[in-house]
N, C-alpha and C positions, 0 to 999 in steps of 0.2 A: 485607537486604543494603544497600539504599539508606540506611537509618538509620546503619549502620556507616560507610559512606563519608562521610556528612554529618558524623558525629562526628569522624572522622579529619581531614576538611577543616577543621573548626572548631578542633581542637587545633593543627593546623599553622598556622592563621592567628594564633591566640593566641600560639603560640610565636614566630612571626616578629615580632610586635609587641613582645615582651619583649626582643628583642636590642638595639634602640637604647638602651634604658634602661641596659643593662649597659655599653655603649660610650659613656659620657658624655664630652662635650667638656670641655676645660680651657682656662682663660685664664691664661697666665703662671703656671701652677702651682696655680691655684684651680679647683675643680670647678664646672662650670656646671650649673644645674638644667634649663635649657631651651636657649637659643641663645646664651648669653654676652653678650647685648646690655646687660644691667645692668652687667656687668664692664667692657665697652667704654666705656659712658657714664661710669663712675667714673674710669677711666683717662684718658679724653679730658678730663674736667673737671679732674682733677689736673694734667694737662699744660698746659691753657690757663691755669690759675691758679698755675702754678709751685709746687705743693704739695710741701714737703720735710719736713713733720712728720706722722707717722702719726696724731697726735691730731686733725688736721684732717679725717681720714677717718671722720666720725662721723654719717653720715646715717641715714635710716630704713631703708635697703635694705642687706641684707647683701652682695648681689652688687655694688652700687655701691661700698660701702666696701672690698670686696676688690679691685676694680679700681683704686681710689684707692691702696690699700696696695701693689698691684703696681707702680704708678708710683713711689711713694716708695722702695720696695725697689730698683728699678732705678737711681734717682738716687743712692742710697746706695752701691750696688755700683760705679757708674761714677765715684764720687768727686765727684759734683755736689751733694752735700748738705753744708751747712755744719756744722762740729763743734758750734758753739754759736750758735744762731739769735739769741740776745740779745746777742751780741758784735758791736757795730758798729764796733769798732776804736778807740773812744774811751773808755778806762777812766778812771773818776774815782776809783779806789781809791788 
């Protein structure tokens, strides 16, 4: 009887540990694998450096890149992203 109770207790514990994995956090639409710190770092970096081109979000970390991309997407949606970054207003054509 004690073995059965121990087995039930172990299954309950394992089941409760699986719940947080199913309820993953997101960061501005991107799924986080852990605590979203990589996404936050990428977003903060993009904000500090005024990144407006998604091609600049090309680091070694997927979560960092997604955070950077989230910042670029927000700037685009807010109309803060220039239409042509190479257009400095001085056309020589």
